[in-house]
C-alpha positions in Angstrom: -7.5 -16.7 19.1 -8.3 -14.8 22.3 -10.4 -11.7 22.3 -8.2 -8.7 23.2 -10.1 -6.0 25.2 -8.9 -2.7 26.6 -5.6 -1.5 25.2 -3.0 -3.9 23.8 0.3 -3.4 22.1 1.0 -6.1 19.6 4.2 -7.0 17.8 3.8 -7.4 14.0 6.9 -8.5 12.1 9.1 -5.9 13.7 6.4 -3.2 13.7 4.4 -2.2 16.8 0.7 -2.0 16.1 -1.8 -0.6 18.6 -5.1 -2.5 18.8 -8.0 -1.7 21.1 -11.7 -1.2 21.2 -14.2 0.7 23.4 -17.9 0.8 24.0 -19.7 3.8 22.5 -23.4 4.8 22.5 -25.0 7.6 20.5 -28.4 8.9 19.6 -29.8 8.0 16.2 -32.5 10.6 15.8 -30.9 11.5 12.4 -28.3 9.9 10.2 -26.3 12.7 8.4 -24.8 12.1 5.0 -21.2 10.9 4.8 -20.6 13.5 2.1 -20.3 16.2 4.7 -18.6 14.3 7.6 -15.9 11.7 8.0 -18.4 9.1 9.3 -21.9 8.8 10.6 -23.0 8.5 14.3 -22.6 4.9 15.6 -23.7 2.7 18.5 -22.6 -0.5 20.1 -19.0 -1.8 20.1 -16.5 0.3 18.2 -13.0 -0.8 17.2 -10.0 1.4 16.6 -7.1 -0.4 15.1 -3.7 0.2 13.5 -4.9 -1.6 10.4 -7.2 -1.0 7.5 -9.3 -2.9 5.0 -11.5 -3.0 2.0 -14.6 -5.3 2.1 -15.1 -8.6 0.3 -16.7 -12.0 0.6 -14.0 -14.6 1.1 -16.2 -16.9 -1.0 -14.9 -14.8 -4.0 -17.5 -12.1 -4.6 -16.1 -9.6 -7.1 -16.0 -6.0 -5.9 -18.7 -3.9 -7.4 -17.7 -1.2 -9.9 -15.4 -3.1 -12.3 -15.9 -2.2 -15.9 -14.6 -4.1 -18.9 -14.1 -2.6 -22.4 -15.0 -5.9 -24.1 -15.3 -9.6 -23.3 -12.7 -10.4 -25.9 -10.2 -7.9 -24.7 -11.0 -7.2 -21.1 -7.6 -5.7 -20.3 -7.5 -3.2 -23.2 -8.2 0.0 -21.2 -7.6 2.1 -24.3 -10.6 0.5 -25.9 -12.9 2.6 -23.7 -12.6 6.3 -23.1 -14.5 6.0 -19.8 -13.2 4.3 -16.6 -15.6 5.1 -13.8 -15.5 3.7 -10.3 -18.9 2.9 -8.7 -19.4 2.1 -5.0 -22.8 0.9 -3.8 -23.9 1.1 -0.2 -27.1 -0.9 0.7 -28.9 0.7 3.6 -31.4 -2.0 4.6 -32.7 0.0 7.6 -34.0 2.7 5.3 -34.8 0.5 2.3 -32.3 2.6 0.1 -29.2 2.1 -2.0 -26.6 4.9 -2.2 -24.7 5.1 -5.5 -21.2 6.8 -5.5 -19.5 7.7 -8.7 -15.9 8.9 -9.2 -14.5 9.5 -12.7 -11.5 11.4 -14.1 -12.7 14.7 -15.7 -10.1 14.4 -18.4 -12.0 11.4 -19.8 -15.1 13.6 -20.5 -15.9 15.8 -23.5 -16.7 19.4 -22.5 -18.4 21.8 -24.9 -20.0 25.2 -24.8 -22.9 26.8 -26.6 -21.1 30.1 -27.2 -17.8 31.8 -26.7 -18.9 33.5 -23.4 -20.4 30.3 -21.9 -18.4 27.8 -19.7 -17.5 24.4 -21.0 -20.0 21.7 -19.8 -20.1 17.9 -20.0 -23.3 15.9 -19.9 -23.5 12.4 -18.3 -26.2 9.9 -17.9 -26.0 7.3 -15.2 -28.4 4.3 -15.2 -28.7 1.9 -12.3 -31.3 -0.8 -12.7 -34.4 1.0 -14.1 -33.4 4.5 -12.8 -31.4 7.1 -14.8 -29.8 10.3 -13.5 -28.6 13.2 -15.6 -25.5 15.2 -14.6 -24.1 18.4 -16.0 -20.6 19.2 -15.0 -19.0 22.6 -15.6 -15.2 22.7 -16.2 -14.3 25.5 -13.8 -10.6 26.4 -13.6 -10.4 25.2 -9.9 -12.4 22.0 -10.4 -10.6 18.9 -9.0 -9.3 16.3 -11.4 -11.8 13.7 -10.2 -15.6 14.2 -10.7 -17.6 12.8 -7.8 -21.3 12.4 -7.5 -23.8 10.6 -5.3 -27.4 9.5 -5.8 -29.9 7.4 -3.8 -32.3 4.8 -5.0 -35.4 5.0 -2.7 -36.1 1.3 -3.1 -33.7 -1.6 -2.6 -33.2 -3.7 -5.8 -34.8 -7.1 -5.5 -32.0 -8.9 -7.6 -28.5 -9.7 -6.3 -26.9 -8.0 -9.3 -27.4 -4.6 -10.9 -26.9 -3.5 -14.5 -25.0 -0.2 -14.5 -24.4 2.2 -17.5 -22.5 5.5 -17.7 -22.8 7.6 -20.9 -20.9 10.7 -22.0 -23.7 12.3 -24.0 -21.6 14.8 -26.0 -19.1 12.1 -27.0 -21.8 9.5 -27.6 -19.7 7.0 -25.6 -20.8 4.7 -22.9 -19.5 1.9 -20.6 -21.5 -0.9 -19.0 -20.9 -3.2 -16.1 -22.6 -5.4 -13.6 -22.5 -4.7 -9.9 -22.9 -7.5 -7.4 -24.8 -6.6 -4.3 -25.8 -10.1 -3.0 -29.1 -11.2 -1.6 -31.1 -9.0 0.6 -31.2 -10.1 4.2 -27.6 -11.3 4.3 -24.5 -9.2 4.9 -22.3 -8.6 1.9 -19.7 -5.9 1.0 -22.5 -3.6 -0.2 -23.9 -3.4 3.3 -20.8 -1.8 4.7 -19.3 1.6 3.8 -15.6 2.3 4.0 -14.9 6.0 4.2 -11.4 7.4 3.4 -10.4 10.3 5.6 -7.8 11.5 3.0 -10.2 11.3 0.0 -13.4 12.2 1.9 -15.0 9.6 -0.2 -15.8 5.8 0.0 -13.0 3.4 -0.9 -13.9 1.9 -4.2 -11.8 -1.3 -4.0 -9.1 -3.1 -2.0 -6.3 -0.6 -2.5 -5.6 2.1 0.1 -2.8 4.5 0.7 -0.4 3.7 3.5 -1.3 5.8 6.5 -4.8 6.7 5.5 -7.5 6.4 8.1 -10.7 4.5 7.1 -14.0 4.5 8.9 -15.9 1.2 8.2 -19.6 1.6 9.1 -21.6 -1.5 9.6 -25.3 -1.9 9.1 -27.8 -0.6 11.6 -29.9 -3.7 11.2 -28.6 -7.2 12.2 -28.6 -9.8 9.5 -30.2 -13.1 10.5 -27.2 -15.0 9.2 -24.7 -13.1 11.5 -24.6 -13.9 15.2 -23.6 -11.5 17.9 -21.2 -10.6 19.3 -19.3 -9.6 16.2 -15.7 -10.8 16.6 -13.2 -9.9 13.9 -10.0 -12.0 13.6 -7.0 -9.9 12.4 -4.0 -11.0 10.3 -1.3 -9.3 8.4 0.7 -10.5 5.4 4.0 -9.2 4.2 4.1 -9.2 0.3 6.7 -11.3 -1.4 9.5 -9.3 -2.9 10.7 -11.7 -5.6 9.7 -11.0 -9.2 7.9 -13.8 -11.1 10.3 -16.1 -13.0 10.1 -16.0 -16.9 7.5 -18.2 -18.6 10.0 -20.8 -19.7 11.3 -21.3 -16.2 10.6 -24.4 -14.0 10.2 -22.1 -11.0 7.0 -20.4 -9.8 5.8 -17.8 -7.3 5.8 -19.4 -3.9 2.8 -17.6 -2.5 1.4 -20.9 -1.0 4.1 -20.6 1.7 3.1 -17.1 2.9 2.2 -17.2 6.5 0.2 -14.4 8.3 1.2 -12.6 11.4 -1.8 -13.0 13.8 -2.6 -9.7 15.4 -5.5 -10.8 17.7 -9.2 -10.3 17.6 -11.6 -7.4 18.3 -15.3 -6.9 19.0 -17.2 -4.3 17.0 -20.8 -4.1 15.7 -21.1 -0.5 14.4 -17.8 1.1 13.4 -14.2 0.1 12.9 -11.6 2.8 12.5 -8.4 1.6 10.8 -5.1 3.1 9.8 -3.5 1.5 6.8 -0.3 -0.5 7.6 2.3 -1.9 5.2 1.4 -5.2 3.5 -2.0 -6.9 3.2 -4.3 -7.1 6.1 -7.2 -9.4 6.4 -9.9 -8.9 9.1 -12.3 -11.8 9.1 -15.7 -11.9 10.8 -15.6 -15.0 13.0 -18.1 -17.8 12.0 -19.3 -15.9 8.9 -18.0 -15.7 5.3 -17.3 -12.0 5.4 -13.9 -10.2 5.7 -12.1 -6.9 5.4 -9.1 -7.0 3.2 -6.7 -4.2 2.1 -3.6 -3.9 0.1 -1.4 -0.9 1.1 -0.2 1.2 -1.8 2.0 4.2 -2.2 0.6 7.7 -2.8 1.4 7.6 -6.5 -0.2 4.2 -7.2 -0.9 3.0 -9.9 2.0 5.1 -11.3 5.7 4.7 -10.7 7.5 8.0 -10.2 10.8 7.6 -8.4 13.9 6.4 -10.4 14.3 3.3 -8.3 10.7 2.4 -8.9 11.0 2.9 -12.6 14.1 0.7 -12.7 12.5 -2.3 -11.0 10.3 -3.5 -13.9 13.2 -3.4 -16.3 14.3 -6.7 -14.8 11.9 -8.3 -17.3 13.9 -7.0 -20.4 17.4 -6.4 -19.0 20.1 -8.9 -18.5 21.2 -9.7 -14.9 24.4 -7.6 -15.2 22.6 -4.7 -16.8 20.0 -4.7 -14.0 22.7 -4.8 -11.3 24.4 -1.8 -12.9 21.0 0.1 -13.0 20.2 -0.7 -9.4 23.7 0.2 -8.2 24.1 3.4 -10.3 25.3 6.5 -8.5 22.8 8.5 -10.6 19.9 6.2 -11.3 18.0 8.8 -13.4 20.9 9.1 -15.8 21.3 5.4 -15.9 17.7 4.9 -16.7 17.8 7.5 -19.5 20.9 5.7 -21.0 19.2 2.4 -21.0 16.2 3.6 -23.0 18.4 5.6 -25.4 20.3 2.4 -26.1 17.0 0.7 -27.0 15.8 3.3 -29.5 17.6 4.6 -32.6 16.8 8.2 -31.7 15.6 10.2 -28.6 12.1 10.3 -30.1 12.0 6.5 -30.5 13.4 6.0 -27.0 10.7 8.3 -25.6 8.0 6.3 -27.4 9.4 3.0 -26.0 9.6 4.4 -22.5 6.0 5.7 -22.7 4.6 2.4 -23.9 6.5 0.4 -21.3 5.4 2.4 -18.3 1.8 2.7 -19.7 1.7 -1.1 -19.6 3.1 -1.1 -16.1 0.3 1.3 -15.0 -2.3 -0.8 -16.8 -1.0 -3.9 -15.0 -1.3 -2.2 -11.7 -4.9 -1.3 -12.4 -5.9 -4.7 -13.6 -3.8 -7.3 -11.8 -2.9 -6.0 -8.3 -3.4 -8.0 -5.2 -1.0 -8.7 -2.4 1.7 -7.3 -4.8 1.4 -4.5 -7.4 0.0 -5.8 -10.7 3.3 -5.4 -12.6 4.9 -7.9 -10.2 2.4 -10.7 -11.0 2.6 -13.4 -13.7 -0.2 -11.6 -15.8 1.6 -8.3 -15.3 4.9 -9.6 -16.6 3.2 -11.0 -19.8 1.2 -7.8 -20.3 4.3 -5.6 -20.1 6.4 -7.7 -22.5 3.8 -8.8 -25.0 1.0 -6.2 -24.6 -2.7 -6.6 -24.8 -3.7 -10.1 -26.2 -5.9 -10.2 -29.3 -8.3 -12.4 -27.3 -8.9 -13.6 -23.8 -10.9 -16.7 -23.0 -11.8 -17.2 -19.3 -13.9 -19.1 -16.9 -14.2 -19.2 -13.2 -10.7 -20.8 -12.8 -8.7 -20.1 -15.9 -7.7 -17.4 -18.3 -6.2 -18.0 -21.8 -4.4 -15.1 -23.4 -4.2 -15.5 -27.2 -1.7 -13.5 -29.3 -2.1 -13.7 -33.1 -4.9 -15.3 -35.1 -6.5 -17.9 -32.9 -6.4 -21.4 -34.3 -3.3 -20.8 -36.6 0.2 -22.2 -36.2 1.6 -18.8 -35.3 -0.9 -18.2 -32.4 0.7 -17.8 -29.0 -1.4 -18.8 -25.9 -0.6 -18.2 -22.3 -2.6 -20.2 -19.7 -3.2 -18.6 -16.3 -4.9 -20.6 -13.5 -6.6 -18.9 -10.5 -4.9 -19.4 -7.2 -7.4 -18.6 -4.4 -5.8 -17.1 -1.3 -7.3 -15.4 1.8 -5.0 -12.5 1.2 -5.5 -12.1 -2.6 -8.7 -12.6 -4.6 -7.0 -11.6 -7.9 -4.1 -14.1 -8.1 -3.4 -16.1 -11.2 -0.4 -18.4 -11.9 1.1 -18.8 -15.3 1.4 -22.4 -16.5 5.1 -22.3 -17.5 6.8 -24.3 -20.2 10.2 -24.6 -21.7 8.5 -24.1 -25.1 8.1 -20.4 -24.2 11.9 -19.8 -24.3 12.1 -18.7 -27.9 9.0 -16.5 -27.9 10.2 -14.9 -24.6 13.6 -14.1 -26.1 12.0 -12.7 -29.2 9.7 -10.5 -27.0 12.6 -9.1 -25.0 14.6 -8.6 -28.2 11.8 -6.5 -29.6 12.1 -4.1 -26.7 15.9 -4.0 -26.8 15.8 -3.2 -30.6 13.1 -0.7 -30.5 10.5 -2.7 -32.4 7.7 -2.5 -29.9 4.7 -0.2 -30.7 1.8 0.9 -28.5 -1.2 -1.3 -28.1 
């Protein structure tokens, strides 16, 4: 693919995308914190692009910061009261590791010593062998997300970190392992993606459409990465079809997705990207490092508009019912009528609706990739059947077990990992006609109001 210099207007599936780069030099007498500015000073080649990405290793390195409630039930988000997001930025030139934490304040327990005192929460954050204490006051104008940053003055010597966050007053904690990779080689932890809208590092691969991201590269050059740094750019349009039911002989045709090549750019200090629709992959030429982003709506992982709320009902509605819903003159009223017909009272219908869309949101948080999590095979099963009693998994497979494992009544769904350059979280359900009766029963439970929360 030729290197495009200067200013070039590229055509991408009917959308015009501006793509250019320019040379920039700057003094590095000091490196201010990204907390107080959109991005740090930079030097060398800088790329501005009508694209955006989150960082990953194409070899399959997991993004740091994922927490799991338990190994048996990894997708049971209600099993943990705490759902923090950690971002780690390795600064090899300074021999330091920056630790960024974001956490919903509503998940913390606030208390006060006396009636006139403010409510305060106490947290402990442990990374490797270092522990930080944080006291957060619940002021009336405090934002909904608590954010904090710390710095380890020495780089960890191991490629993985043990991380623990504790709510001291609630006596609750959550643990995870963060993957940094070996020192001396470039991995996602060596690059920092700064969101202009959030004024905070991007914690994963999801970014809001239209957001501007500043991707800062390391000041030092890794021995395994040769200059000049050339980044190949491709964009994928997400498939619109929903996954077929588990008894179907069809499957999701993601293997046929073809990218729209957008060219190549040279950049060795900073890339500025604006989030487009779809999934964008920006791969470093001749190195196993890439930038990948999935564009999301502002409300993600929630669904808010009536047409968005109707779409997942295809899993439990008949074809004719779904057509009436999507073509309704007043979709909000049609949506209400659907759920009232499922419950034997307004209260029961409200409980069903709440459970259904909680599962949709959970699916988006756990299974999203090139499409939102609810549109995937795992999302479909999660919505209809709920959290499995047990999940067995290895590097290539997941087995979801409902009921008592090993008994005749146990139900098992087998998902197989499908590695793609555009999606590191894709699993395909191994379908079988034997699932016809259990699927019909699962749908019937929704339509007759027999589903309860997980």
